[in-house]
All heavy atoms as a GROMACS GRO file, in nm:
protein
  502
    1MET      N    1   3.103 -13.506  -3.012
    1MET     CA    2   3.234 -13.464  -2.969
    1MET      C    3   3.270 -13.327  -3.029
    1MET      O    4   3.330 -13.246  -2.962
    1MET     CB    5   3.335 -13.572  -3.013
    1MET     CG    6   3.473 -13.545  -2.968
    1MET     SD    7   3.479 -13.566  -2.791
    1MET     CE    8   3.649 -13.545  -2.762
    2ARG      N    9   3.229 -13.306  -3.154
    2ARG     CA   10   3.261 -13.180  -3.220
    2ARG      C   11   3.190 -13.064  -3.151
    2ARG      O   12   3.247 -12.956  -3.137
    2ARG     CB   13   3.221 -13.189  -3.366
    2ARG     CG   14   3.264 -13.072  -3.446
    2ARG     CD   15   3.240 -13.085  -3.593
    2ARG     NE   16   3.146 -13.189  -3.631
    2ARG     CZ   17   3.107 -13.211  -3.754
    2ARG    NH1   18   3.155 -13.139  -3.851
    2ARG    NH2   19   3.021 -13.305  -3.781
    3TRP      N   20   3.066 -13.083  -3.108
    3TRP     CA   21   2.992 -12.976  -3.042
    3TRP      C   22   3.053 -12.942  -2.907
    3TRP      O   23   3.050 -12.825  -2.866
    3TRP     CB   24   2.845 -13.013  -3.025
    3TRP     CG   25   2.775 -13.014  -3.157
    3TRP    CD1   26   2.731 -13.122  -3.226
    3TRP    CD2   27   2.746 -12.901  -3.238
    3TRP    NE1   28   2.676 -13.083  -3.345
    3TRP    CE2   29   2.684 -12.947  -3.355
    3TRP    CE3   30   2.768 -12.765  -3.225
    3TRP    CZ2   31   2.642 -12.863  -3.456
    3TRP    CZ3   32   2.726 -12.680  -3.325
    3TRP    CH2   33   2.663 -12.729  -3.439
    4LEU      N   34   3.108 -13.040  -2.838
    4LEU     CA   35   3.175 -13.013  -2.711
    4LEU      C   36   3.298 -12.927  -2.734
    4LEU      O   37   3.323 -12.832  -2.660
    4LEU     CB   38   3.214 -13.145  -2.643
    4LEU     CG   39   3.286 -13.132  -2.510
    4LEU    CD1   40   3.197 -13.065  -2.407
    4LEU    CD2   41   3.328 -13.270  -2.462
    5LEU      N   42   3.373 -12.957  -2.838
    5LEU     CA   43   3.490 -12.877  -2.872
    5LEU      C   44   3.451 -12.735  -2.909
    5LEU      O   45   3.514 -12.638  -2.866
    5LEU     CB   46   3.567 -12.943  -2.986
    5LEU     CG   47   3.694 -12.872  -3.032
    5LEU    CD1   48   3.795 -12.869  -2.919
    5LEU    CD2   49   3.751 -12.943  -3.152
    6VAL      N   50   3.343 -12.720  -2.985
    6VAL     CA   51   3.294 -12.587  -3.022
    6VAL      C   52   3.251 -12.510  -2.898
    6VAL      O   53   3.280 -12.391  -2.884
    6VAL     CB   54   3.178 -12.598  -3.124
    6VAL    CG1   55   3.109 -12.464  -3.143
    6VAL    CG2   56   3.230 -12.652  -3.256
    7PHE      N   57   3.185 -12.576  -2.805
    7PHE     CA   58   3.140 -12.510  -2.682
    7PHE      C   59   3.260 -12.464  -2.598
    7PHE      O   60   3.260 -12.353  -2.544
    7PHE     CB   61   3.049 -12.602  -2.601
    7PHE     CG   62   2.994 -12.537  -2.478
    7PHE    CD1   63   2.894 -12.442  -2.487
    7PHE    CD2   64   3.044 -12.568  -2.354
    7PHE    CE1   65   2.844 -12.380  -2.374
    7PHE    CE2   66   2.995 -12.507  -2.240
    7PHE     CZ   67   2.895 -12.412  -2.250
    8ILE      N   68   3.362 -12.546  -2.588
    8ILE     CA   69   3.481 -12.510  -2.511
    8ILE      C   70   3.552 -12.391  -2.575
    8ILE      O   71   3.593 -12.297  -2.507
    8ILE     CB   72   3.576 -12.631  -2.497
    8ILE    CG1   73   3.512 -12.735  -2.406
    8ILE    CG2   74   3.712 -12.589  -2.443
    8ILE    CD1   75   3.585 -12.866  -2.401
    9VAL      N   76   3.563 -12.392  -2.707
    9VAL     CA   77   3.625 -12.278  -2.777
    9VAL      C   78   3.542 -12.152  -2.758
    9VAL      O   79   3.596 -12.043  -2.735
    9VAL     CB   80   3.646 -12.311  -2.926
    9VAL    CG1   81   3.686 -12.188  -3.005
    9VAL    CG2   82   3.750 -12.420  -2.942
   10ALA      N   83   3.410 -12.164  -2.762
   10ALA     CA   84   3.323 -12.048  -2.740
   10ALA      C   85   3.341 -11.993  -2.599
   10ALA      O   86   3.344 -11.871  -2.580
   10ALA     CB   87   3.177 -12.087  -2.764
   11CYS      N   88   3.354 -12.080  -2.500
   11CYS     CA   89   3.376 -12.034  -2.362
   11CYS      C   90   3.509 -11.960  -2.350
   11CYS      O   91   3.518 -11.859  -2.282
   11CYS     CB   92   3.373 -12.152  -2.266
   11CYS     SG   93   3.209 -12.215  -2.236
   12LEU      N   94   3.612 -12.010  -2.416
   12LEU     CA   95   3.742 -11.942  -2.412
   12LEU      C   96   3.735 -11.805  -2.479
   12LEU      O   97   3.792 -11.707  -2.429
   12LEU     CB   98   3.849 -12.028  -2.479
   12LEU     CG   99   3.887 -12.155  -2.404
   12LEU    CD1  100   3.983 -12.239  -2.488
   12LEU    CD2  101   3.949 -12.122  -2.270
   13ILE      N  102   3.663 -11.796  -2.590
   13ILE     CA  103   3.647 -11.668  -2.657
   13ILE      C  104   3.568 -11.571  -2.570
   13ILE      O  105   3.603 -11.453  -2.557
   13ILE     CB  106   3.581 -11.687  -2.795
   13ILE    CG1  107   3.678 -11.758  -2.889
   13ILE    CG2  108   3.536 -11.554  -2.854
   13ILE    CD1  109   3.615 -11.801  -3.020
   14PHE      N  110   3.461 -11.619  -2.507
   14PHE     CA  111   3.382 -11.533  -2.419
   14PHE      C  112   3.464 -11.485  -2.302
   14PHE      O  113   3.451 -11.370  -2.259
   14PHE     CB  114   3.258 -11.607  -2.367
   14PHE     CG  115   3.137 -11.586  -2.452
   14PHE    CD1  116   3.092 -11.686  -2.536
   14PHE    CD2  117   3.068 -11.468  -2.448
   14PHE    CE1  118   2.982 -11.668  -2.613
   14PHE    CE2  119   2.956 -11.448  -2.525
   14PHE     CZ  120   2.912 -11.548  -2.608
   15ASN      N  121   3.549 -11.572  -2.245
   15ASN     CA  122   3.633 -11.529  -2.133
   15ASN      C  123   3.731 -11.422  -2.176
   15ASN      O  124   3.757 -11.328  -2.102
   15ASN     CB  125   3.708 -11.648  -2.074
   15ASN     CG  126   3.624 -11.726  -1.977
   15ASN    OD1  127   3.549 -11.669  -1.900
   15ASN    ND2  128   3.634 -11.857  -1.983
   16GLY      N  129   3.785 -11.434  -2.295
   16GLY     CA  130   3.880 -11.335  -2.343
   16GLY      C  131   3.816 -11.202  -2.379
   16GLY      O  132   3.876 -11.096  -2.363
   17LEU      N  133   3.694 -11.206  -2.430
   17LEU     CA  134   3.625 -11.085  -2.475
   17LEU      C  135   3.512 -11.043  -2.381
   17LEU      O  136   3.419 -10.975  -2.421
   17LEU     CB  137   3.568 -11.108  -2.615
   17LEU     CG  138   3.670 -11.141  -2.723
   17LEU    CD1  139   3.599 -11.179  -2.852
   17LEU    CD2  140   3.765 -11.026  -2.745
   18GLN      N  141   3.523 -11.082  -2.256
   18GLN     CA  142   3.416 -11.061  -2.159
   18GLN      C  143   3.382 -10.914  -2.141
   18GLN      O  144   3.265 -10.877  -2.134
   18GLN     CB  145   3.458 -11.122  -2.026
   18GLN     CG  146   3.357 -11.106  -1.916
   18GLN     CD  147   3.406 -11.172  -1.788
   18GLN    OE1  148   3.516 -11.224  -1.783
   18GLN    NE2  149   3.326 -11.167  -1.686
   19HIS      N  150   3.481 -10.826  -2.135
   19HIS     CA  151   3.453 -10.684  -2.113
   19HIS      C  152   3.380 -10.623  -2.232
   19HIS      O  153   3.290 -10.542  -2.216
   19HIS     CB  154   3.583 -10.608  -2.086
   19HIS     CG  155   3.649 -10.651  -1.960
   19HIS    ND1  156   3.596 -10.626  -1.836
   19HIS    CD2  157   3.763 -10.720  -1.937
   19HIS    CE1  158   3.673 -10.676  -1.743
   19HIS    NE2  159   3.777 -10.735  -1.802
   20TRP      N  160   3.418 -10.661  -2.354
   20TRP     CA  161   3.353 -10.607  -2.473
   20TRP      C  162   3.209 -10.657  -2.484
   20TRP      O  163   3.119 -10.581  -2.518
   20TRP     CB  164   3.433 -10.647  -2.597
   20TRP     CG  165   3.384 -10.583  -2.721
   20TRP    CD1  166   3.397 -10.453  -2.756
   20TRP    CD2  167   3.311 -10.647  -2.826
   20TRP    NE1  168   3.338 -10.431  -2.878
   20TRP    CE2  169   3.284 -10.549  -2.923
   20TRP    CE3  170   3.266 -10.777  -2.847
   20TRP    CZ2  171   3.214 -10.577  -3.038
   20TRP    CZ3  172   3.198 -10.804  -2.962
   20TRP    CH2  173   3.173 -10.706  -3.056
   21PHE      N  174   3.187 -10.787  -2.455
   21PHE     CA  175   3.052 -10.842  -2.462
   21PHE      C  176   2.962 -10.784  -2.354
   21PHE      O  177   2.841 -10.771  -2.375
   21PHE     CB  178   3.054 -10.994  -2.451
   21PHE     CG  179   3.096 -11.063  -2.577
   21PHE    CD1  180   3.186 -11.169  -2.572
   21PHE    CD2  181   3.048 -11.025  -2.700
   21PHE    CE1  182   3.225 -11.233  -2.688
   21PHE    CE2  183   3.086 -11.089  -2.816
   21PHE     CZ  184   3.175 -11.194  -2.809
   22SER      N  185   3.016 -10.750  -2.239
   22SER     CA  186   2.933 -10.693  -2.132
   22SER      C  187   2.879 -10.556  -2.171
   22SER      O  188   2.772 -10.517  -2.127
   22SER     CB  189   3.010 -10.685  -2.002
   22SER     OG  190   3.116 -10.592  -2.011
   23LYS      N  191   2.952 -10.484  -2.257
   23LYS     CA  192   2.902 -10.355  -2.306
   23LYS      C  193   2.780 -10.376  -2.396
   23LYS      O  194   2.694 -10.289  -2.406
   23LYS     CB  195   3.010 -10.281  -2.382
   23LYS     CG  196   3.122 -10.231  -2.294
   23LYS     CD  197   3.227 -10.159  -2.375
   23LYS     CE  198   3.340 -10.116  -2.286
   23LYS     NZ  199   3.447 -10.050  -2.364
   24LEU      N  200   2.773 -10.490  -2.463
   24LEU     CA  201   2.659 -10.523  -2.550
   24LEU      C  202   2.543 -10.585  -2.474
   24LEU      O  203   2.436 -10.605  -2.528
   24LEU     CB  204   2.703 -10.619  -2.660
   24LEU     CG  205   2.806 -10.567  -2.760
   24LEU    CD1  206   2.848 -10.678  -2.854
   24LEU    CD2  207   2.749 -10.451  -2.838
   25GLY      N  208   2.565 -10.619  -2.348
   25GLY     CA  209   2.460 -10.680  -2.267
   25GLY      C  210   2.467 -10.831  -2.262
   25GLY      O  211   2.388 -10.895  -2.193
   26LEU      N  212   2.559 -10.889  -2.338
   26LEU     CA  213   2.575 -11.035  -2.332
   26LEU      C  214   2.656 -11.071  -2.208
   26LEU      O  215   2.744 -10.998  -2.167
   26LEU     CB  216   2.645 -11.086  -2.457
   26LEU     CG  217   2.565 -11.072  -2.586
   26LEU    CD1  218   2.653 -11.107  -2.704
   26LEU    CD2  219   2.444 -11.159  -2.583
   27GLY      N  220   2.627 -11.186  -2.152
   27GLY     CA  221   2.697 -11.228  -2.032
   27GLY      C  222   2.619 -11.200  -1.905
   27GLY      O  223   2.658 -11.242  -1.797
   28ARG      N  224   2.510 -11.131  -1.919
   28ARG     CA  225   2.426 -11.102  -1.803
   28ARG      C  226   2.288 -11.165  -1.818
   28ARG      O  227   2.196 -11.130  -1.748
   28ARG     CB  228   2.412 -10.951  -1.785
   28ARG     CG  229   2.543 -10.886  -1.755
   28ARG     CD  230   2.526 -10.740  -1.735
   28ARG     NE  231   2.658 -10.679  -1.717
   28ARG     CZ  232   2.676 -10.558  -1.675
   28ARG    NH1  233   2.573 -10.482  -1.648
   28ARG    NH2  234   2.796 -10.510  -1.661
   29LEU      N  235   2.277 -11.253  -1.913
   29LEU     CA  236   2.150 -11.320  -1.937
   29LEU      C  237   2.129 -11.432  -1.834
   29LEU      O  238   2.227 -11.487  -1.782
   29LEU     CB  239   2.148 -11.379  -2.078
   29LEU     CG  240   2.162 -11.279  -2.193
   29LEU    CD1  241   2.176 -11.354  -2.324
   29LEU    CD2  242   2.044 -11.186  -2.196
   30PRO      N  243   2.004 -11.467  -1.804
   30PRO     CA  244   1.981 -11.581  -1.716
   30PRO      C  245   2.037 -11.708  -1.780
   30PRO      O  246   2.014 -11.734  -1.897
   30PRO     CB  247   1.828 -11.589  -1.706
   30PRO     CG  248   1.779 -11.458  -1.752
   30PRO     CD  249   1.882 -11.402  -1.845
   31GLY      N  250   2.113 -11.783  -1.707
   31GLY     CA  251   2.174 -11.904  -1.760
   31GLY      C  252   2.323 -11.888  -1.787
   31GLY      O  253   2.391 -11.986  -1.814
   32ASP      N  254   2.374 -11.766  -1.780
   32ASP     CA  255   2.518 -11.744  -1.790
   32ASP      C  256   2.577 -11.757  -1.650
   32ASP      O  257   2.532 -11.693  -1.556
   32ASP     CB  258   2.548 -11.605  -1.846
   32ASP     CG  259   2.508 -11.592  -1.991
   32ASP    OD1  260   2.496 -11.695  -2.059
   32ASP    OD2  261   2.490 -11.478  -2.037
   33LEU      N  262   2.677 -11.840  -1.638
   33LEU     CA  263   2.735 -11.870  -1.507
   33LEU      C  264   2.867 -11.797  -1.488
   33LEU      O  265   2.949 -11.792  -1.578
   33LEU     CB  266   2.757 -12.020  -1.493
   33LEU     CG  267   2.635 -12.109  -1.516
   33LEU    CD1  268   2.676 -12.254  -1.514
   33LEU    CD2  269   2.529 -12.081  -1.413
   34ARG      N  270   2.886 -11.742  -1.370
   34ARG     CA  271   3.013 -11.680  -1.330
   34ARG      C  272   3.055 -11.742  -1.198
   34ARG      O  273   2.975 -11.755  -1.107
   34ARG     CB  274   2.997 -11.531  -1.308
   34ARG     CG  275   2.970 -11.452  -1.432
   34ARG     CD  276   2.955 -11.305  -1.394
   34ARG     NE  277   2.925 -11.228  -1.512
   34ARG     CZ  278   3.016 -11.161  -1.580
   34ARG    NH1  279   3.140 -11.161  -1.540
   34ARG    NH2  280   2.982 -11.095  -1.688
   35PHE      N  281   3.181 -11.778  -1.187
   35PHE     CA  282   3.232 -11.829  -1.061
   35PHE      C  283   3.381 -11.803  -1.052
   35PHE      O  284   3.447 -11.774  -1.150
   35PHE     CB  285   3.200 -11.978  -1.042
   35PHE     CG  286   3.245 -12.066  -1.154
   35PHE    CD1  287   3.367 -12.128  -1.150
   35PHE    CD2  288   3.163 -12.087  -1.264
   35PHE    CE1  289   3.408 -12.209  -1.253
   35PHE    CE2  290   3.203 -12.168  -1.368
   35PHE     CZ  291   3.327 -12.229  -1.362
   36ARG      N  292   3.434 -11.811  -0.930
   36ARG     CA  293   3.575 -11.783  -0.905
   36ARG      C  294   3.642 -11.910  -0.854
   36ARG      O  295   3.599 -11.971  -0.758
   36ARG     CB  296   3.589 -11.673  -0.801
   36ARG     CG  297   3.732 -11.642  -0.765
   36ARG     CD  298   3.739 -11.523  -0.679
   36ARG     NE  299   3.716 -11.410  -0.768
   36ARG     CZ  300   3.768 -11.291  -0.751
   36ARG    NH1  301   3.841 -11.267  -0.647
   36ARG    NH2  302   3.744 -11.194  -0.837
   37VAL      N  303   3.750 -11.948  -0.922
   37VAL     CA  304   3.828 -12.065  -0.884
   37VAL      C  305   3.974 -12.025  -0.883
   37VAL      O  306   4.026 -11.976  -0.984
   37VAL     CB  307   3.807 -12.183  -0.983
   37VAL    CG1  308   3.897 -12.300  -0.948
   37VAL    CG2  309   3.662 -12.227  -0.984
   38GLY      N  310   4.040 -12.044  -0.771
   38GLY     CA  311   4.182 -12.015  -0.762
   38GLY      C  312   4.216 -11.869  -0.783
   38GLY      O  313   4.321 -11.838  -0.836
   39GLY      N  314   4.128 -11.779  -0.744
   39GLY     CA  315   4.153 -11.637  -0.758
   39GLY      C  316   4.127 -11.582  -0.897
   39GLY      O  317   4.156 -11.467  -0.925
   40ARG      N  318   4.075 -11.664  -0.986
   40ARG     CA  319   4.046 -11.619  -1.123
   40ARG      C  320   3.896 -11.633  -1.149
   40ARG      O  321   3.834 -11.731  -1.112
   40ARG     CB  322   4.123 -11.704  -1.222
   40ARG     CG  323   4.097 -11.662  -1.365
   40ARG     CD  324   4.180 -11.741  -1.462
   40ARG     NE  325   4.125 -11.724  -1.595
   40ARG     CZ  326   4.183 -11.654  -1.689
   40ARG    NH1  327   4.298 -11.597  -1.665
   40ARG    NH2  328   4.128 -11.642  -1.808
   41ASP      N  329   3.839 -11.532  -1.212
   41ASP     CA  330   3.697 -11.536  -1.247
   41ASP      C  331   3.679 -11.615  -1.375
   41ASP      O  332   3.747 -11.592  -1.474
   41ASP     CB  333   3.642 -11.394  -1.267
   41ASP     CG  334   3.633 -11.318  -1.137
   41ASP    OD1  335   3.612 -11.382  -1.033
   41ASP    OD2  336   3.647 -11.195  -1.140
   42TRP      N  337   3.584 -11.709  -1.374
   42TRP     CA  338   3.551 -11.790  -1.490
   42TRP      C  339   3.408 -11.760  -1.530
   42TRP      O  340   3.323 -11.735  -1.446
   42TRP     CB  341   3.567 -11.938  -1.460
   42TRP     CG  342   3.710 -11.977  -1.447
   42TRP    CD1  343   3.783 -11.982  -1.332
   42TRP    CD2  344   3.797 -12.013  -1.553
   42TRP    NE1  345   3.910 -12.019  -1.360
   42TRP    CE2  346   3.922 -12.040  -1.494
   42TRP    CE3  347   3.783 -12.025  -1.690
   42TRP    CZ2  348   4.032 -12.078  -1.570
   42TRP    CZ3  349   3.892 -12.064  -1.764
   42TRP    CH2  350   4.014 -12.090  -1.704
   43PHE      N  351   3.384 -11.768  -1.657
   43PHE     CA  352   3.255 -11.731  -1.714
   43PHE      C  353   3.212 -11.841  -1.809
   43PHE      O  354   3.286 -11.876  -1.901
   43PHE     CB  355   3.272 -11.597  -1.786
   43PHE     CG  356   3.153 -11.548  -1.857
   43PHE    CD1  357   3.034 -11.529  -1.791
   43PHE    CD2  358   3.158 -11.518  -1.991
   43PHE    CE1  359   2.923 -11.482  -1.857
   43PHE    CE2  360   3.050 -11.471  -2.058
   43PHE     CZ  361   2.931 -11.452  -1.990
   44VAL      N  362   3.094 -11.898  -1.786
   44VAL     CA  363   3.039 -12.002  -1.874
   44VAL      C  364   2.912 -11.945  -1.936
   44VAL      O  365   2.807 -11.942  -1.873
   44VAL     CB  366   3.010 -12.131  -1.796
   44VAL    CG1  367   2.956 -12.238  -1.888
   44VAL    CG2  368   3.134 -12.180  -1.723
   45PRO      N  369   2.920 -11.900  -2.061
   45PRO     CA  370   2.809 -11.829  -2.124
   45PRO      C  371   2.712 -11.921  -2.198
   45PRO      O  372   2.708 -11.925  -2.320
   45PRO     CB  373   2.881 -11.738  -2.222
   45PRO     CG  374   2.999 -11.818  -2.263
   45PRO     CD  375   3.040 -11.896  -2.141
   46ILE      N  376   2.632 -11.995  -2.125
   46ILE     CA  377   2.542 -12.091  -2.189
   46ILE      C  378   2.435 -12.018  -2.270
   46ILE      O  379   2.419 -12.043  -2.390
   46ILE     CB  380   2.479 -12.183  -2.083
   46ILE    CG1  381   2.588 -12.266  -2.014
   46ILE    CG2  382   2.375 -12.274  -2.146
   46ILE    CD1  383   2.542 -12.342  -1.894
   47THR      N  384   2.363 -11.928  -2.208
   47THR     CA  385   2.255 -11.858  -2.278
   47THR      C  386   2.308 -11.763  -2.385
   47THR      O  387   2.252 -11.755  -2.495
   47THR     CB  388   2.169 -11.779  -2.177
   47THR    OG1  389   2.128 -11.868  -2.073
   47THR    CG2  390   2.048 -11.720  -2.243
   48SER      N  391   2.415 -11.692  -2.356
   48SER     CA  392   2.472 -11.600  -2.454
   48SER      C  393   2.523 -11.677  -2.576
   48SER      O  394   2.512 -11.628  -2.689
   48SER     CB  395   2.587 -11.520  -2.393
   48SER     OG  396   2.538 -11.434  -2.293
   49SER      N  397   2.576 -11.796  -2.556
   49SER     CA  398   2.621 -11.878  -2.669
   49SER      C  399   2.503 -11.918  -2.758
   49SER      O  400   2.514 -11.916  -2.881
   49SER     CB  401   2.691 -12.005  -2.620
   49SER     OG  402   2.808 -11.974  -2.552
   50LEU      N  403   2.392 -11.952  -2.695
   50LEU     CA  404   2.273 -11.987  -2.773
   50LEU      C  405   2.220 -11.868  -2.852
   50LEU      O  406   2.183 -11.881  -2.968
   50LEU     CB  407   2.164 -12.041  -2.680
   50LEU     CG  408   2.190 -12.177  -2.618
   50LEU    CD1  409   2.082 -12.210  -2.516
   50LEU    CD2  410   2.197 -12.283  -2.724
   51VAL      N  411   2.219 -11.750  -2.789
   51VAL     CA  412   2.171 -11.631  -2.858
   51VAL      C  413   2.260 -11.597  -2.977
   51VAL      O  414   2.212 -11.571  -3.087
   51VAL     CB  415   2.162 -11.511  -2.759
   51VAL    CG1  416   2.140 -11.380  -2.832
   51VAL    CG2  417   2.054 -11.534  -2.657
   52LEU      N  418   2.392 -11.601  -2.956
   52LEU     CA  419   2.484 -11.572  -3.066
   52LEU      C  420   2.474 -11.677  -3.176
   52LEU      O  421   2.484 -11.644  -3.295
   52LEU     CB  422   2.627 -11.563  -3.014
   52LEU     CG  423   2.659 -11.438  -2.935
   52LEU    CD1  424   2.801 -11.445  -2.880
   52LEU    CD2  425   2.641 -11.314  -3.019
   53SER      N  426   2.452 -11.803  -3.140
   53SER     CA  427   2.436 -11.909  -3.240
   53SER      C  428   2.311 -11.886  -3.324
   53SER      O  429   2.312 -11.906  -3.446
   53SER     CB  430   2.427 -12.046  -3.173
   53SER     OG  431   2.545 -12.077  -3.108
   54LEU      N  432   2.202 -11.844  -3.260
   54LEU     CA  433   2.079 -11.815  -3.334
   54LEU      C  434   2.099 -11.697  -3.428
   54LEU      O  435   2.052 -11.700  -3.542
   54LEU     CB  436   1.964 -11.786  -3.237
   54LEU     CG  437   1.910 -11.907  -3.163
   54LEU    CD1  438   1.809 -11.861  -3.057
   54LEU    CD2  439   1.845 -12.003  -3.259
   55ILE      N  440   2.168 -11.594  -3.383
   55ILE     CA  441   2.193 -11.477  -3.468
   55ILE      C  442   2.278 -11.516  -3.588
   55ILE      O  443   2.246 -11.480  -3.702
   55ILE     CB  444   2.260 -11.365  -3.387
   55ILE    CG1  445   2.161 -11.309  -3.285
   55ILE    CG2  446   2.312 -11.254  -3.478
   55ILE    CD1  447   2.221 -11.214  -3.185
   56VAL      N  448   2.384 -11.591  -3.566
   56VAL     CA  449   2.470 -11.635  -3.677
   56VAL      C  450   2.395 -11.727  -3.770
   56VAL      O  451   2.409 -11.719  -3.892
   56VAL     CB  452   2.598 -11.702  -3.622
   56VAL    CG1  453   2.677 -11.769  -3.732
   56VAL    CG2  454   2.685 -11.600  -3.549
   57GLY      N  455   2.310 -11.814  -3.716
   57GLY     CA  456   2.228 -11.903  -3.800
   57GLY      C  457   2.132 -11.827  -3.888
   57GLY      O  458   2.114 -11.858  -4.006
   58LEU      N  459   2.067 -11.724  -3.831
   58LEU     CA  460   1.975 -11.643  -3.909
   58LEU      C  461   2.048 -11.565  -4.019
   58LEU      O  462   1.998 -11.552  -4.130
   58LEU     CB  463   1.897 -11.548  -3.818
   58LEU     CG  464   1.795 -11.615  -3.727
   58LEU    CD1  465   1.737 -11.512  -3.630
   58LEU    CD2  466   1.684 -11.680  -3.808
   59ILE      N  467   2.165 -11.514  -3.986
   59ILE     CA  468   2.243 -11.442  -4.085
   59ILE      C  469   2.286 -11.534  -4.198
   59ILE      O  470   2.282 -11.497  -4.316
   59ILE     CB  471   2.366 -11.374  -4.019
   59ILE    CG1  472   2.321 -11.258  -3.931
   59ILE    CG2  473   2.465 -11.324  -4.125
   59ILE    CD1  474   2.430 -11.199  -3.846
   60SER      N  475   2.323 -11.658  -4.164
   60SER     CA  476   2.366 -11.753  -4.269
   60SER      C  477   2.249 -11.793  -4.358
   60SER      O  478   2.270 -11.824  -4.475
   60SER     CB  479   2.432 -11.875  -4.206
   60SER     OG  480   2.336 -11.952  -4.137
   61LEU      N  481   2.127 -11.795  -4.306
   61LEU     CA  482   2.011 -11.827  -4.390
   61LEU      C  483   1.980 -11.714  -4.487
   61LEU      O  484   1.938 -11.738  -4.599
   61LEU     CB  485   1.888 -11.852  -4.302
   61LEU     CG  486   1.885 -11.985  -4.228
   61LEU    CD1  487   1.762 -11.990  -4.136
   61LEU    CD2  488   1.883 -12.100  -4.324
   62VAL      N  489   2.002 -11.592  -4.443
   62VAL     CA  490   1.973 -11.476  -4.527
   62VAL      C  491   2.077 -11.464  -4.638
   62VAL      O  492   2.044 -11.432  -4.751
   62VAL     CB  493   1.967 -11.347  -4.441
   62VAL    CG1  494   1.959 -11.224  -4.530
   62VAL    CG2  495   1.851 -11.353  -4.345
   63VAL      N  496   2.201 -11.489  -4.605
   63VAL     CA  497   2.310 -11.473  -4.702
   63VAL      C  498   2.321 -11.595  -4.783
   63VAL      O  499   2.298 -11.650  -4.863
   63VAL     CB  500   2.444 -11.450  -4.632
   63VAL    CG1  501   2.559 -11.447  -4.731
   63VAL    CG2  502   2.439 -11.324  -4.551
   0.00000   0.00000   0.00000
């Protein structure tokens, strides 16, 4: 249950910071989903979330 909550929060953060992350190349990876519902664009960053999780995990091991 906790991981589902973390994933939902990550999706909300990605939706809010979508323009900034696109400058870094995140959000265009295979496995990132974009769709339009009710006139609003939604973004589900499955692959980008995994990449960022791996980066944060590696940083936490080093520190």
